C-alpha positions in Angstrom: -0.1 0.1 0.2 1.6 3.3 -1.2 1.3 5.8 1.9 2.6 9.7 1.4 3.1 11.2 4.6 3.8 15.1 5.1 5.1 16.6 8.2 6.6 20.3 9.0 3.9 22.3 8.6 3.0 25.2 10.7 2.4 29.1 11.6 5.7 31.4 11.0 5.6 34.4 10.6 6.0 36.9 6.9 9.4 36.4 5.6 10.2 32.9 8.0 11.4 29.7 6.8 9.8 26.1 6.9 10.9 22.8 5.4 8.1 20.5 4.1 9.0 16.6 4.7 7.2 13.8 2.5 8.0 10.4 3.5 7.3 7.7 0.8 6.3 4.0 1.8 5.2 1.2 -0.4 6.6 2.3 -3.9 10.3 1.9 -5.6 11.1 5.8 -4.4 13.7 6.2 -7.6 11.1 5.3 -10.1 8.6 8.2 -9.1 9.0 11.5 -10.1 7.7 13.9 -7.1 5.9 17.0 -6.8 4.3 19.3 -4.6 1.0 21.0 -4.8 -0.9 23.4 -2.8 -4.9 24.4 -1.9 -5.7 27.6 -0.4 -9.4 27.9 0.6 -11.6 28.1 -2.1 -9.1 27.5 -4.7 -8.0 24.8 -7.1 -4.8 23.0 -6.2 -2.3 24.5 -7.7 1.5 23.4 -8.6 4.7 24.2 -6.5 7.5 22.3 -7.3 8.3 19.1 -8.8 11.7 17.0 -9.1 12.1 14.5 -11.6 13.2 10.8 -10.6 16.6 11.0 -10.8 16.7 14.5 -9.0 18.6 15.8 -12.0 15.7 18.0 -13.1 13.5 20.2 -11.2 10.7 22.7 -12.1 9.0 25.2 -10.1 5.6 27.5 -10.1 6.7 31.3 -10.9 5.0 32.1 -7.8 7.9 30.6 -5.7 10.9 30.3 -8.0 14.2 31.7 -6.0 12.1 31.0 -2.5 11.3 27.0 -2.4 13.8 24.4 -3.4 12.5 21.2 -3.7 15.0 18.3 -3.0 15.0 14.3 -2.7 17.1 11.5 -0.5 16.7 8.2 -1.8 18.1 6.5 0.9 15.4 8.1 3.1 12.6 7.6 0.9 11.6 11.2 1.4 11.4 14.3 -0.7 11.6 18.2 0.6 10.5 21.5 0.2 12.7 24.6 1.5 10.7 27.7 1.9 11.9 30.7 2.5 10.7 34.2 2.3 7.3 33.2 3.3 4.6 35.6 2.5 1.0 35.5 3.7 0.2 34.5 -0.5 2.2 31.2 0.8 -0.7 30.1 3.2 -2.2 27.0 2.2 -2.7 23.1 2.7 0.8 21.8 1.0 0.2 18.1 -0.7 3.0 16.1 -1.6 2.5 13.6 -5.1 4.0 10.9 -6.7 4.2 10.3 -10.3 5.6 6.9 -11.9 4.1 7.1 -15.2 4.9 10.3 -16.8 7.9 10.4 -15.0 9.2 13.8 -15.4 8.2 17.3 -13.8 5.0 17.8 -14.6 2.8 20.7 -13.2 -0.6 19.0 -13.5 -2.4 17.3 -11.1 -3.5 14.3 -13.2 0.4 13.2 -13.6 0.1 12.5 -10.1 -1.2 8.8 -8.9 -0.7 9.2 -5.2 -1.0 12.1 -3.1 -0.4 12.2 1.0 -3.0 14.1 3.4 -1.9 17.3 3.5 0.1 19.7 6.0 -1.2 22.9 6.5 1.0 26.4 6.3 -0.4 29.6 7.6 2.3 32.8 7.2 1.4 35.9 9.4 1.7 39.3 8.0 
């Protein structure tokens, strides 16, 4: 059974930092591209960042470029999202996702087969 478990969310002031983690189990981690998405209340789930199977390619939403960094640790079956210079508009539930079939750094939710339960990030002004 595939499980993706996010952690690291919380409340932070604007300008602060958080690091999200997503621990994967029940799958061969090295064969999955991984992504982070976020969803604010009343809005659609939006792409944030993605990393290829090997970790050699990354992709970011324009809104987070230069502030967020995605990385993966195959020894720990974990993907990370380092978030710096946080803004109130970054407030959302952040979801981790795993993609086996497409295997790139897709920005589309439909490319990802598995999803975590989400972790809340709240940035106060």
